[in-house]
VEXDRENVEX-802888 format. One record per residue: z, x, y of N, C-alpha, C in turn. Coordinates in steps of 0.1 Angstrom, whole numbers, always signed. Layout:
# VEXDRENVEX-802888
((Z,X,Y),(Z,X,Y),(Z,X,Y)) ...
This chain:
# VEXDRENVEX-802888
((-415,+622,-405),(-425,+619,-396),(-423,+626,-383)) ((-434,+629,-376),(-434,+634,-363),(-438,+624,-353)) ((-430,+621,-343),(-432,+611,-333),(-434,+616,-319)) ((-443,+610,-312),(-446,+613,-298),(-444,+600,-290)) ((-435,+600,-280),(-433,+588,-271),(-439,+592,-258)) ((-447,+582,-253),(-453,+584,-240),(-445,+577,-229)) ((-442,+584,-218),(-435,+577,-207),(-423,+586,-202)) ((-417,+581,-191),(-407,+590,-185),(-395,+582,-180)) ((-394,+569,-184),(-383,+561,-178),(-372,+558,-188)) ((-363,+549,-184),(-352,+545,-192),(-356,+539,-206)) ((-368,+531,-205),(-373,+525,-217),(-376,+536,-228)) ((-382,+547,-223),(-386,+558,-232),(-374,+566,-237)) ((-364,+567,-229),(-352,+574,-233),(-345,+565,-244)) ((-346,+552,-242),(-340,+543,-252),(-348,+543,-265)) ((-361,+544,-265),(-369,+546,-277),(-365,+559,-284)) ((-364,+569,-276),(-360,+582,-282),(-347,+581,-289)) ((-337,+575,-282),(-323,+573,-288),(-324,+566,-301)) ((-332,+555,-301),(-332,+547,-314),(-340,+554,-325)) ((-351,+560,-322),(-359,+567,-332),(-352,+578,-338)) ((-344,+585,-329),(-336,+597,-334),(-326,+593,-345)) ((-322,+581,-345),(-312,+576,-355),(-319,+574,-369)) ((-332,+574,-370),(-339,+571,-382),(-340,+583,-391)) ((-337,+581,-404),(-339,+592,-414),(-354,+596,-415)) ((-363,+587,-410),(-377,+590,-411),(-382,+600,-400)) ((-373,+601,-390),(-377,+610,-378),(-374,+625,-381)) ((-385,+632,-381),(-384,+647,-383),(-384,+654,-370)) ((-395,+654,-363),(-396,+660,-349),(-399,+649,-340)) ((-394,+650,-327),(-396,+640,-317),(-399,+646,-304)) ((-410,+642,-298),(-414,+647,-285),(-416,+635,-275)) ((-414,+638,-262),(-416,+627,-252),(-425,+633,-241)) ((-435,+626,-237),(-444,+631,-227),(-445,+621,-215)) ((-441,+625,-203),(-434,+637,-200),(-419,+637,-201)) ((-413,+625,-203),(-399,+625,-205),(-391,+627,-193)) ((-377,+628,-194),(-368,+629,-183),(-356,+637,-187)) ((-346,+638,-179),(-334,+645,-182),(-326,+640,-194)) ((-328,+627,-197),(-321,+621,-208),(-328,+624,-221)) ((-341,+622,-221),(-349,+624,-234),(-348,+639,-238)) ((-346,+648,-228),(-345,+662,-231),(-333,+665,-240)) ((-323,+657,-240),(-311,+659,-248),(-313,+655,-263)) ((-324,+647,-265),(-326,+641,-278),(-339,+647,-285)) ((-349,+650,-276),(-362,+654,-281),(-367,+666,-272)) ((-379,+669,-275),(-386,+680,-267),(-395,+673,-257)) ((-393,+675,-244),(-402,+670,-234),(-414,+679,-233)) ((-426,+672,-231),(-438,+679,-230),(-445,+674,-216)) ((-449,+684,-208),(-454,+680,-195),(-469,+676,-196)) ((-471,+664,-202),(-484,+658,-203),(-484,+645,-197)) ((-494,+642,-188),(-495,+628,-183),(-500,+619,-194)) ((-493,+607,-195),(-497,+598,-206),(-511,+593,-204)) ((-518,+595,-193),(-532,+590,-191),(-541,+602,-193)) ((-536,+614,-196),(-545,+625,-199),(-548,+625,-214)) ((-558,+617,-218),(-560,+615,-233),(-565,+628,-240)) ((-573,+636,-233),(-578,+649,-239),(-566,+658,-242)) ((-557,+659,-232),(-545,+668,-234),(-536,+662,-246)) ((-535,+649,-246),(-527,+643,-257),(-533,+646,-271)) ((-547,+645,-271),(-554,+648,-284),(-551,+662,-289)) ((-552,+672,-280),(-549,+686,-284),(-535,+687,-289)) ((-525,+681,-282),(-511,+682,-286),(-509,+675,-299)) ((-514,+663,-301),(-512,+655,-313),(-517,+663,-325)) ((-529,+669,-324),(-535,+677,-335),(-527,+689,-338)) ((-523,+696,-327),(-515,+709,-329),(-502,+707,-336)) ((-495,+696,-332),(-481,+694,-337),(-481,+684,-349)) ((-493,+680,-354),(-493,+671,-365),(-485,+658,-363)) ((-487,+652,-352),(-480,+639,-348),(-485,+628,-357)) ((-475,+620,-363),(-479,+609,-372),(-480,+596,-364)) ((-471,+595,-354),(-471,+582,-346),(-469,+584,-331)) ((-477,+577,-323),(-476,+577,-309),(-470,+564,-304)) ((-459,+564,-298),(-453,+551,-293),(-455,+551,-278)) ((-463,+541,-273),(-467,+541,-259),(-457,+532,-251)) ((-450,+538,-242),(-440,+531,-234),(-446,+523,-223)) ((-453,+529,-213),(-458,+522,-201),(-472,+515,-204)) ((-475,+506,-194),(-487,+498,-196),(-500,+505,-192)) ((-499,+515,-183),(-512,+521,-178),(-520,+527,-189)) ((-515,+536,-197),(-524,+542,-208),(-529,+531,-217)) ((-522,+520,-220),(-527,+510,-228),(-539,+502,-222)) ((-537,+499,-209),(-548,+493,-202),(-560,+502,-201)) ((-558,+515,-200),(-569,+525,-199),(-575,+527,-213)) ((-569,+522,-224),(-576,+523,-237),(-572,+534,-246)) ((-559,+538,-246),(-554,+549,-254),(-556,+545,-269)) ((-553,+533,-273),(-554,+529,-287),(-569,+531,-292)) ((-578,+526,-284),(-592,+528,-288),(-597,+543,-288)) ((-591,+551,-279),(-594,+565,-278),(-590,+572,-292)) ((-579,+568,-297),(-574,+574,-309),(-582,+569,-321)) ((-584,+556,-322),(-591,+550,-333),(-606,+553,-334)) ((-612,+556,-322),(-626,+560,-322),(-629,+574,-325)) ((-618,+583,-325),(-620,+597,-327),(-616,+600,-342)) ((-625,+605,-350),(-623,+607,-364),(-611,+616,-366)) ((-609,+626,-358),(-598,+635,-360),(-584,+629,-356)) ((-584,+617,-349),(-572,+611,-345),(-569,+597,-352)) ((-579,+592,-359),(-579,+578,-363),(-568,+575,-373)) ((-563,+585,-380),(-552,+583,-390),(-538,+583,-383)) ((-538,+587,-370),(-525,+587,-363),(-521,+572,-359)) ((-509,+568,-362),(-505,+555,-359),(-502,+554,-343)) ((-508,+544,-337),(-505,+542,-323),(-499,+528,-321)) ((-487,+528,-315),(-480,+515,-313),(-484,+510,-299)) ((-493,+500,-299),(-498,+494,-286),(-511,+487,-289)) ((-515,+478,-281),(-527,+470,-284),(-540,+478,-280)) ((-551,+473,-284),(-564,+478,-280),(-565,+476,-265)) ((-575,+482,-259),(-578,+480,-245),(-580,+465,-242)) ((-587,+458,-251),(-590,+444,-249),(-577,+436,-249)) ((-568,+439,-259),(-555,+433,-260),(-546,+435,-248)) ((-547,+447,-242),(-539,+451,-231),(-543,+444,-218)) ((-554,+437,-219),(-558,+428,-207),(-548,+417,-205)) ((-540,+413,-215),(-530,+403,-214),(-521,+407,-202)) ((-519,+420,-200),(-511,+425,-189),(-520,+430,-177)) ((-531,+437,-181),(-539,+443,-172),(-547,+434,-162)) ((-548,+422,-166),(-555,+412,-158),(-548,+398,-159)) ((-542,+394,-148),(-536,+381,-147),(-546,+370,-150)) ((-558,+372,-145),(-569,+362,-148),(-572,+361,-162)) ((-573,+372,-169),(-576,+372,-184),(-565,+364,-191)) ((-552,+367,-187),(-541,+361,-194),(-541,+346,-192)) ((-543,+342,-180),(-543,+328,-177),(-554,+320,-184)) ((-566,+325,-185),(-577,+319,-192),(-574,+319,-207)) ((-568,+330,-212),(-564,+331,-226),(-554,+319,-229)) ((-544,+318,-221),(-535,+307,-223),(-541,+293,-222)) ((-550,+292,-213),(-557,+279,-212),(-565,+276,-224)) ((-572,+286,-230),(-580,+284,-242),(-572,+280,-254)) ((-560,+285,-254),(-551,+283,-266),(-540,+273,-264)) ((-541,+266,-253),(-531,+255,-250),(-517,+260,-250)) ((-515,+271,-243),(-502,+277,-242),(-497,+273,-228)) ((-485,+267,-227),(-480,+261,-214),(-478,+272,-204)) ((-484,+270,-192),(-483,+279,-181),(-485,+271,-168)) ((-482,+277,-157),(-484,+271,-144),(-499,+269,-141)) ((-503,+258,-134),(-516,+256,-130),(-520,+267,-120)) ((-533,+270,-120),(-537,+282,-112),(-551,+281,-107)) ((-554,+290,-97),(-568,+292,-93),(-569,+307,-89)) ((-581,+312,-89),(-583,+326,-85),(-593,+328,-74)) ((-590,+338,-66),(-598,+341,-54),(-601,+356,-51)) ((-612,+358,-45),(-616,+372,-42),(-621,+372,-27)) ((-626,+383,-22),(-631,+384,-9),(-643,+374,-7)) ((-650,+372,-18),(-662,+364,-18),(-659,+349,-15)) ((-647,+344,-20),(-644,+330,-17),(-630,+329,-11)) ((-627,+338,-2),(-614,+339,+5),(-612,+326,+13)) ((-623,+321,+20),(-621,+308,+27),(-617,+297,+18)) ((-623,+296,+6),(-619,+286,-3),(-604,+287,-7)) ((-599,+300,-8),(-585,+302,-10),(-576,+297,+1)) ((-580,+299,+13),(-572,+294,+24),(-572,+279,+25)) ((-584,+273,+21),(-585,+258,+21),(-576,+253,+9)) ((-576,+260,-2),(-568,+256,-14),(-553,+256,-10)) ((-549,+265,-2),(-535,+265,+3),(-532,+253,+11)) ((-541,+250,+21),(-540,+239,+29),(-539,+226,+22)) ((-546,+225,+10),(-547,+212,+3),(-535,+210,-7)) ((-527,+220,-8),(-516,+219,-18),(-502,+221,-11)) ((-492,+219,-19),(-478,+220,-13),(-472,+233,-16)) ((-464,+238,-6),(-456,+250,-8),(-444,+247,-16)) ((-437,+257,-22),(-441,+271,-22),(-452,+275,-31)) ((-458,+287,-29),(-469,+292,-37),(-465,+305,-43)) ((-471,+308,-55),(-469,+321,-61),(-483,+328,-61)) ((-483,+340,-54),(-496,+348,-53),(-494,+360,-62)) ((-503,+362,-71),(-502,+374,-80),(-515,+382,-79)) ((-513,+395,-77),(-524,+405,-78),(-529,+405,-93)) ((-542,+404,-94),(-548,+403,-108),(-545,+415,-116)) ((-545,+427,-110),(-544,+440,-118),(-530,+445,-118)) ((-528,+457,-123),(-515,+463,-124),(-510,+468,-110)) ((-497,+464,-107),(-492,+468,-94),(-477,+472,-95)) ((-475,+479,-106),(-461,+485,-109),(-450,+475,-108)) ((-453,+462,-113),(-443,+452,-113),(-440,+446,-99)) ((-448,+449,-89),(-445,+444,-75),(-456,+436,-70)) ((-466,+432,-78),(-477,+424,-73),(-476,+409,-72)) ((-464,+404,-73),(-461,+390,-72),(-454,+386,-59)) ((-459,+377,-52),(-453,+373,-39),(-451,+358,-39)) ((-438,+353,-37),(-436,+339,-36),(-434,+335,-22)) ((-443,+326,-17),(-443,+322,-3),(-437,+308,-1)) ((-429,+306,+10),(-422,+294,+12),(-430,+284,+21)) ((-441,+289,+27),(-448,+280,+36),(-463,+283,+35)) ((-471,+273,+40),(-486,+275,+39),(-490,+287,+48)) ((-484,+288,+60),(-488,+299,+69),(-485,+312,+62)) ((-474,+314,+56),(-470,+326,+49),(-479,+329,+38)) ((-483,+318,+30),(-492,+320,+19),(-506,+325,+23)) ((-511,+319,+34),(-524,+323,+39),(-524,+337,+44)) ((-513,+341,+51),(-512,+355,+56),(-512,+365,+44)) ((-503,+361,+34),(-502,+370,+23),(-515,+371,+15)) ((-522,+360,+13),(-535,+361,+6),(-545,+370,+14)) ((-545,+369,+27),(-554,+378,+34),(-550,+393,+33)) ((-537,+395,+34),(-532,+409,+32),(-535,+414,+19)) ((-534,+406,+8),(-536,+411,-5),(-551,+414,-8)) ((-560,+405,-3),(-574,+407,-6),(-581,+416,+5)) ((-580,+412,+17),(-587,+419,+28),(-581,+432,+32)) ((-567,+433,+31),(-560,+445,+36),(-556,+454,+24)) ((-560,+449,+11),(-557,+457,-1),(-542,+460,-2)) ((-533,+450,+0),(-519,+452,+0),(-514,+459,-12)) ((-520,+456,-24),(-517,+463,-36),(-529,+471,-42)) ((-537,+476,-33),(-548,+484,-37),(-559,+476,-44)) ((-566,+482,-54),(-576,+475,-61),(-570,+463,-69)) ((-557,+464,-72),(-550,+454,-81),(-551,+440,-75)) ((-552,+440,-61),(-552,+426,-55),(-566,+423,-49)) ((-577,+429,-54),(-590,+425,-50),(-593,+411,-55)) ((-586,+407,-66),(-586,+394,-70),(-572,+389,-71)) ((-569,+377,-66),(-556,+371,-65),(-555,+358,-72)) ((-545,+356,-80),(-542,+343,-87),(-532,+336,-78)) ((-535,+323,-75),(-525,+315,-68),(-521,+304,-78)) ((-508,+304,-81),(-502,+295,-91),(-493,+285,-84)) ((-492,+273,-91),(-481,+264,-87),(-468,+270,-89)) ((-458,+267,-81),(-445,+272,-82),(-437,+264,-92)) ((-432,+271,-102),(-423,+264,-113),(-409,+267,-109)) ((-401,+256,-108),(-387,+257,-105),(-379,+257,-118)) ((-373,+268,-122),(-365,+269,-134),(-358,+282,-135)) ((-354,+285,-147),(-346,+298,-149),(-354,+306,-159)) ((-355,+319,-156),(-364,+328,-164),(-356,+335,-175)) ((-364,+338,-186),(-359,+346,-197),(-371,+353,-204)) ((-368,+363,-212),(-379,+370,-219),(-377,+371,-234)) ((-388,+370,-241),(-388,+371,-255),(-397,+382,-259)) ((-393,+390,-269),(-400,+403,-273),(-405,+401,-287)) ((-418,+404,-288),(-425,+402,-301),(-430,+416,-305)) ((-429,+419,-318),(-436,+431,-324),(-446,+425,-334)) ((-459,+427,-331),(-470,+421,-339),(-479,+431,-345)) ((-483,+429,-358),(-492,+438,-365),(-507,+432,-364)) ((-508,+422,-356),(-521,+416,-354),(-523,+403,-362)) ((-515,+402,-373),(-516,+390,-382),(-502,+383,-382)) ((-492,+390,-382),(-478,+385,-383),(-470,+391,-372)) ((-457,+386,-371),(-449,+392,-360),(-434,+391,-364)) ((-426,+399,-357),(-411,+397,-358),(-406,+396,-344)) ((-395,+389,-342),(-389,+387,-329),(-377,+397,-328)) ((-377,+404,-316),(-365,+412,-312),(-356,+404,-304)) ((-344,+409,-301),(-334,+401,-293),(-340,+397,-280)) ((-337,+384,-275),(-342,+380,-262),(-333,+386,-251)) ((-338,+385,-239),(-331,+391,-228),(-334,+384,-215)) ((-327,+386,-205),(-330,+382,-191),(-328,+393,-182)) ((-338,+396,-173),(-336,+407,-164),(-335,+401,-149)) ((-331,+410,-140),(-328,+407,-127),(-336,+416,-117)) ((-347,+410,-111),(-357,+418,-104),(-353,+421,-90)) ((-345,+412,-83),(-343,+414,-69),(-333,+425,-66)) ((-334,+432,-55),(-326,+443,-52),(-312,+439,-48)) ((-311,+427,-42),(-298,+422,-36),(-291,+413,-46)) ((-278,+412,-44),(-269,+403,-52),(-273,+389,-50)) ((-270,+381,-60),(-274,+366,-61),(-290,+365,-59)) ((-297,+375,-64),(-311,+375,-64),(-317,+373,-50)) ((-314,+382,-42),(-319,+382,-28),(-327,+395,-25)) ((-335,+396,-15),(-341,+408,-11),(-354,+411,-19)) ((-359,+423,-18),(-372,+427,-23),(-372,+427,-39)) ((-383,+425,-44),(-385,+427,-59),(-385,+442,-62)) ((-379,+445,-74),(-379,+459,-79),(-384,+459,-93)) ((-384,+470,-100),(-388,+471,-114),(-377,+465,-123)) ((-366,+461,-118),(-355,+455,-126),(-342,+462,-123)) ((-332,+454,-119),(-319,+460,-116),(-308,+458,-126)) ((-312,+452,-138),(-302,+450,-148),(-307,+439,-158)) ((-301,+438,-169),(-305,+428,-179),(-293,+424,-188)) ((-294,+412,-194),(-284,+408,-204),(-291,+403,-217)) ((-284,+404,-228),(-289,+399,-241),(-278,+396,-250)) ((-278,+385,-257),(-288,+374,-256),(-286,+366,-244)) ((-296,+357,-241),(-295,+348,-229),(-287,+336,-233)) ((-276,+333,-226),(-267,+322,-230),(-273,+309,-233)) ((-283,+305,-226),(-289,+291,-228),(-300,+291,-238)) ((-304,+302,-244),(-315,+302,-253),(-309,+300,-267)) ((-310,+287,-271),(-304,+283,-284),(-316,+282,-295)) ((-312,+278,-307),(-322,+277,-318),(-333,+267,-315)) ((-329,+256,-308),(-339,+245,-305),(-349,+250,-295)) ((-345,+258,-285),(-354,+263,-275),(-363,+274,-282)) ((-357,+282,-290),(-365,+292,-297),(-376,+286,-306)) ((-373,+274,-312),(-383,+267,-320),(-394,+263,-311)) ((-391,+258,-299),(-402,+255,-290),(-410,+267,-286)) ((-403,+278,-283),(-410,+290,-279),(-420,+295,-290)) ((-415,+295,-302),(-423,+300,-313),(-435,+290,-315)) ((-433,+277,-316),(-444,+268,-319),(-454,+266,-308)) ((-449,+267,-295),(-458,+264,-284),(-463,+277,-277)) ((-457,+288,-279),(-461,+300,-272),(-465,+311,-282)) ((-455,+316,-290),(-458,+328,-298),(-468,+326,-309)) ((-466,+315,-316),(-476,+313,-327),(-490,+311,-322)) ((-493,+303,-311),(-506,+302,-306),(-511,+315,-299)) ((-502,+323,-294),(-506,+336,-289),(-512,+345,-300)) ((-504,+346,-311),(-509,+354,-322),(-522,+349,-328)) ((-522,+336,-330),(-534,+329,-336),(-546,+331,-326)) ((-543,+331,-313),(-554,+333,-303),(-560,+347,-304)) ((-551,+357,-306),(-555,+370,-307),(-564,+372,-319)) ((-560,+366,-330),(-568,+366,-343),(-581,+359,-341)) ((-581,+347,-335),(-593,+340,-333),(-603,+347,-325)) ((-598,+355,-315),(-607,+362,-306),(-610,+376,-310)) ((-605,+379,-322),(-607,+392,-329),(-602,+404,-319)) ((-591,+402,-313),(-585,+412,-305),(-575,+420,-313)) ((-577,+433,-314),(-568,+442,-321),(-555,+444,-314)) ((-544,+441,-321),(-531,+442,-314),(-521,+446,-324)) ((-516,+458,-323),(-505,+464,-331),(-495,+470,-322)) ((-486,+461,-317),(-476,+466,-308),(-467,+455,-303)) ((-461,+458,-291),(-451,+448,-285),(-458,+438,-276)) ((-454,+426,-276),(-458,+416,-266),(-445,+411,-259)) ((-444,+414,-246),(-433,+409,-238),(-438,+395,-232)) ((-431,+385,-236),(-434,+372,-231),(-424,+368,-220)) ((-428,+367,-207),(-420,+363,-196),(-420,+348,-195)) ((-409,+341,-197),(-409,+327,-197),(-400,+321,-186)) ((-403,+308,-183),(-394,+301,-174),(-391,+287,-180)) ((-379,+283,-180),(-374,+270,-186),(-374,+260,-175)) ((-383,+250,-176),(-384,+239,-166),(-381,+226,-173)) ((-371,+219,-169),(-367,+206,-175),(-367,+207,-190)) ((-361,+218,-195),(-359,+221,-210),(-372,+224,-217)) ((-383,+227,-210),(-395,+231,-216),(-399,+245,-212)) ((-403,+254,-221),(-407,+267,-218),(-422,+269,-213)) ((-424,+276,-203),(-437,+279,-197),(-438,+294,-196)) ((-450,+299,-199),(-453,+314,-198),(-455,+317,-183)) ((-448,+327,-178),(-450,+333,-165),(-460,+344,-166)) ((-458,+353,-176),(-467,+364,-177),(-465,+370,-191)) ((-475,+378,-195),(-474,+386,-207),(-474,+401,-202)) ((-466,+409,-209),(-467,+424,-208),(-471,+429,-222)) ((-479,+440,-222),(-484,+445,-235),(-475,+456,-240)) ((-463,+456,-236),(-453,+467,-240),(-439,+461,-238)) ((-429,+469,-242),(-416,+465,-239),(-412,+465,-225)) ((-402,+457,-221),(-398,+457,-207),(-388,+468,-204)) ((-387,+470,-191),(-377,+480,-186),(-370,+474,-174)) ((-357,+470,-174),(-347,+476,-182),(-343,+469,-195)) ((-351,+458,-199),(-346,+451,-211),(-345,+459,-224)) ((-354,+469,-225),(-354,+477,-237),(-340,+484,-239)) ((-334,+488,-228),(-322,+495,-228),(-310,+487,-233)) ((-312,+473,-234),(-301,+465,-240),(-306,+458,-253)) ((-319,+457,-255),(-325,+451,-267),(-323,+461,-279)) ((-327,+473,-276),(-326,+483,-287),(-312,+486,-292)) ((-302,+486,-283),(-288,+488,-288),(-283,+476,-296)) ((-289,+464,-295),(-285,+453,-303),(-293,+453,-316)) ((-304,+460,-317),(-313,+460,-329),(-306,+468,-340)) ((-305,+462,-352),(-298,+469,-363),(-308,+475,-373)) ((-320,+471,-372),(-331,+477,-381),(-334,+491,-377)) ((-339,+499,-387),(-345,+512,-384),(-358,+510,-376)) ((-358,+514,-364),(-370,+512,-355),(-382,+519,-361)) ((-380,+531,-366),(-392,+538,-371),(-398,+531,-383)) ((-390,+525,-391),(-395,+518,-403),(-403,+505,-398)) ((-397,+498,-388),(-404,+486,-383),(-417,+490,-377)) ((-418,+501,-369),(-431,+505,-363),(-441,+509,-373)) ((-437,+516,-384),(-446,+519,-395),(-452,+507,-401)) ((-443,+497,-404),(-447,+484,-410),(-457,+477,-400)) ((-454,+478,-387),(-463,+472,-377),(-477,+478,-378)) ((-478,+492,-378),(-490,+499,-378),(-498,+496,-391)) ((-491,+494,-402),(-497,+492,-415),(-501,+478,-418)) ((-497,+469,-409),(-500,+455,-411),(-491,+448,-421)) ((-478,+453,-422),(-469,+448,-432),(-457,+442,-427)) ((-458,+435,-415),(-446,+428,-409),(-443,+415,-416)) ((-452,+410,-424),(-450,+396,-429),(-436,+393,-435)) ((-431,+402,-443),(-419,+400,-450),(-407,+407,-444)) ((-409,+412,-432),(-397,+419,-425),(-387,+409,-419)) ((-375,+413,-420),(-364,+405,-414),(-357,+414,-404)) ((-357,+409,-392),(-351,+417,-381),(-336,+413,-380)) ((-328,+423,-380),(-313,+420,-378),(-308,+426,-365)) ((-300,+418,-358),(-294,+424,-346),(-280,+420,-344)) ((-273,+428,-337),(-258,+426,-335),(-255,+412,-329)) ((-245,+406,-333),(-240,+394,-327),(-233,+396,-314)) ((-230,+409,-311),(-224,+412,-299),(-233,+409,-287)) ((-227,+407,-275),(-234,+405,-263),(-237,+419,-256)) ((-248,+420,-249),(-251,+433,-243),(-254,+431,-228)) ((-252,+441,-220),(-256,+441,-206),(-260,+455,-202)) ((-270,+456,-194),(-273,+469,-188),(-274,+468,-173)) ((-269,+478,-166),(-268,+478,-151),(-276,+490,-146)) ((-285,+488,-137),(-293,+499,-132),(-287,+505,-120)) ((-286,+518,-120),(-281,+526,-108),(-294,+531,-101)) ((-295,+527,-88),(-307,+531,-81),(-304,+540,-69)) ((-314,+547,-64),(-313,+556,-53),(-312,+547,-40)) ((-304,+551,-31),(-302,+544,-18),(-316,+542,-11)) ((-319,+530,-7),(-332,+527,+0),(-342,+521,-9)) ((-341,+523,-23),(-350,+517,-32),(-350,+502,-31)) ((-361,+494,-31),(-374,+498,-36),(-383,+504,-24)) ((-378,+506,-13),(-385,+513,-2),(-382,+528,-2)) ((-383,+534,+9),(-382,+549,+9),(-368,+553,+4)) ((-368,+564,-4),(-355,+570,-8),(-357,+585,-10)) ((-345,+592,-11),(-346,+606,-13),(-343,+610,-28)) ((-349,+621,-32),(-347,+626,-45),(-339,+639,-45)) ((-336,+644,-57),(-329,+656,-58),(-314,+656,-56)) ((-308,+644,-57),(-293,+643,-56),(-286,+646,-69)) ((-276,+655,-69),(-270,+658,-82),(-262,+646,-88)) ((-263,+645,-101),(-257,+633,-108),(-246,+638,-117)) ((-235,+632,-117),(-224,+635,-125),(-221,+622,-134)) ((-222,+624,-147),(-219,+612,-156),(-207,+615,-164)) ((-196,+608,-161),(-183,+611,-169),(-185,+605,-183)) ((-179,+611,-193),(-180,+607,-207),(-173,+593,-208)) ((-180,+585,-216),(-174,+571,-218),(-178,+566,-232)) ((-169,+563,-241),(-172,+558,-254),(-178,+544,-255)) ((-175,+536,-244),(-178,+522,-244),(-193,+519,-240)) ((-200,+529,-235),(-213,+526,-229),(-223,+537,-234)) ((-236,+534,-232),(-247,+543,-234),(-254,+544,-221)) ((-256,+556,-216),(-263,+558,-204),(-277,+563,-206)) ((-287,+555,-203),(-301,+558,-205),(-306,+563,-191)) ((-313,+575,-192),(-318,+581,-179),(-332,+576,-177)) ((-335,+574,-164),(-348,+569,-160),(-354,+579,-150)) ((-350,+577,-137),(-355,+586,-127),(-347,+599,-125)) ((-347,+608,-135),(-339,+620,-135),(-347,+632,-139)) ((-343,+644,-136),(-348,+656,-141),(-338,+667,-140)) ((-340,+677,-148),(-330,+689,-147),(-336,+700,-139)) ((-329,+705,-130),(-332,+717,-122),(-321,+728,-124)) ((-325,+739,-131),(-315,+749,-134),(-303,+744,-141)) ((-305,+735,-151),(-295,+729,-159),(-286,+719,-151)) ((-290,+715,-139),(-283,+705,-132),(-291,+692,-131)) ((-285,+681,-135),(-292,+668,-135),(-293,+662,-121)) ((-305,+659,-117),(-307,+653,-103),(-315,+641,-104)) ((-314,+633,-93),(-323,+621,-92),(-337,+625,-90)) ((-346,+617,-96),(-360,+619,-94),(-368,+606,-94)) ((-362,+595,-90),(-369,+583,-89),(-360,+572,-82)) ((-366,+560,-81),(-359,+549,-75),(-348,+543,-84)) ((-352,+540,-96),(-342,+536,-106),(-338,+548,-114)) ((-326,+552,-113),(-321,+565,-118),(-315,+564,-132)) ((-306,+555,-134),(-299,+553,-147),(-298,+539,-151)) ((-297,+537,-164),(-294,+523,-170),(-281,+525,-178)) ((-270,+518,-174),(-258,+518,-181),(-257,+506,-190)) ((-257,+508,-203),(-257,+497,-213),(-244,+496,-221)) ((-240,+484,-223),(-227,+482,-231),(-228,+470,-239)) ((-221,+470,-251),(-220,+458,-260),(-205,+454,-259)) ((-204,+440,-260),(-190,+435,-260),(-189,+422,-268)) ((-177,+418,-270),(-175,+406,-278),(-180,+393,-271)) ((-182,+394,-258),(-188,+383,-250),(-195,+390,-238)) ((-202,+382,-231),(-210,+388,-219),(-200,+394,-209)) ((-189,+387,-206),(-180,+393,-196),(-175,+406,-200)) ((-172,+408,-213),(-167,+421,-218),(-177,+432,-217)) ((-190,+428,-220),(-201,+438,-219),(-203,+442,-204)) ((-203,+432,-195),(-205,+435,-181),(-194,+443,-175)) ((-181,+441,-180),(-170,+448,-175),(-172,+463,-179)) ((-175,+466,-191),(-177,+480,-196),(-188,+487,-188)) ((-200,+480,-186),(-211,+486,-179),(-208,+488,-165)) ((-201,+479,-158),(-198,+481,-144),(-188,+491,-142)) ((-178,+493,-151),(-168,+503,-150),(-174,+517,-150)) ((-184,+519,-160),(-191,+532,-161),(-200,+534,-149)) ((-206,+523,-144),(-215,+524,-132),(-207,+529,-120)) ((-195,+524,-119),(-186,+528,-108),(-182,+543,-109)) ((-181,+548,-121),(-176,+561,-124),(-186,+572,-122)) ((-199,+568,-123),(-210,+578,-122),(-211,+582,-107)) ((-215,+594,-104),(-215,+599,-91),(-229,+605,-88)) ((-235,+600,-77),(-246,+607,-70),(-248,+601,-56)) ((-252,+609,-47),(-253,+605,-33),(-263,+593,-31)) ((-258,+582,-25),(-267,+571,-22),(-268,+561,-33)) ((-259,+563,-44),(-259,+554,-55),(-258,+539,-51)) ((-266,+531,-57),(-265,+516,-55),(-267,+509,-68)) ((-259,+499,-70),(-262,+490,-82),(-257,+476,-79)) ((-263,+466,-85),(-258,+452,-83),(-246,+450,-92)) ((-236,+445,-86),(-223,+442,-94),(-223,+428,-99)) ((-234,+421,-98),(-234,+406,-101),(-244,+403,-113)) ((-248,+413,-120),(-257,+410,-131),(-251,+400,-141)) ((-258,+390,-144),(-253,+379,-153),(-244,+369,-145)) ((-246,+369,-132),(-237,+361,-123),(-238,+346,-126)) ((-249,+341,-131),(-251,+326,-133),(-242,+321,-145)) ((-238,+330,-153),(-232,+326,-166),(-217,+329,-166)) 
């Protein structure tokens, strides 16, 4: 089979790494890819949102499957574009329909979906410019802290937790009136603040049935002990120490099963990944958010623990044959540590040479990198993901942190406390 992966981050490098191991994989391309995917596949300079260019390439190279990494092309309707075009409709696309991608593309859509299907989530209200005054009054009438979320896509940065009413009101005005997150915050969801500990569950669904991938927990804040600005993710661990069989039974019965049944009941076409962001409050799981694709950096530690042939799983997903599939994953613990450019998530410089010493104990997935004259340089805020498996979490973290220390590029920064609560 010929595969095309869309995206340019560590998640897409991890997909390429895992698919390359499959005997089903003949040729592998990544659009646009990065310095890491170039070592495994052929990078193609096509924007994942340029559907007409993708069509030409897919037909020219006889692509059998398109694996969509990032959320934007899914929300823009790449699945529908392929299925509605007679020349492309036989190509397998891993990702939901445009309707299904609204689970991530619109916080409002997701909240009402959960409400309709009795899926536990925080109480909420939504506001726009038209009822901004009502939003300010709503804040006055309720207790801090507040969670304010941009309705649309904001590159993982559209959520603000405010500790006071004054801060909440100022943030609401900035998001709506000053377009703090562009069009994404023209509508803002205000949620009750849930006090608990977060974790993530990953589902692969064919629209009727599903399989579970290894669970994980990521670390969003730039600073140690979860301080400072939100980022796209500074590291992740898998499995999550407190997620036991009893909790997973609750997650499946109260969240995942009603989600899949809800998609079926509403005739929403969904053949792909569902990332369920959860928070455990007094031993009960609540949904914080859905993503319509795999997470980053969680993919970089979930896939190393997955023992199944990923290509085979994705084919079964596309063909609607997941019902009898059994997912196997390593009993080892995993950790991934993100190496970022100095200054991230604010202003940072690119083009710094990267030196990665060889290490048998880790896998280094590249994210914000590119090659210039055969020299690997930084090309983004999150540059590398260093992943390791160990007999326990401490062992995995030790290996990942040792390799993170050994890698060299100017301005390198990484959190040394991933997994600190455990």
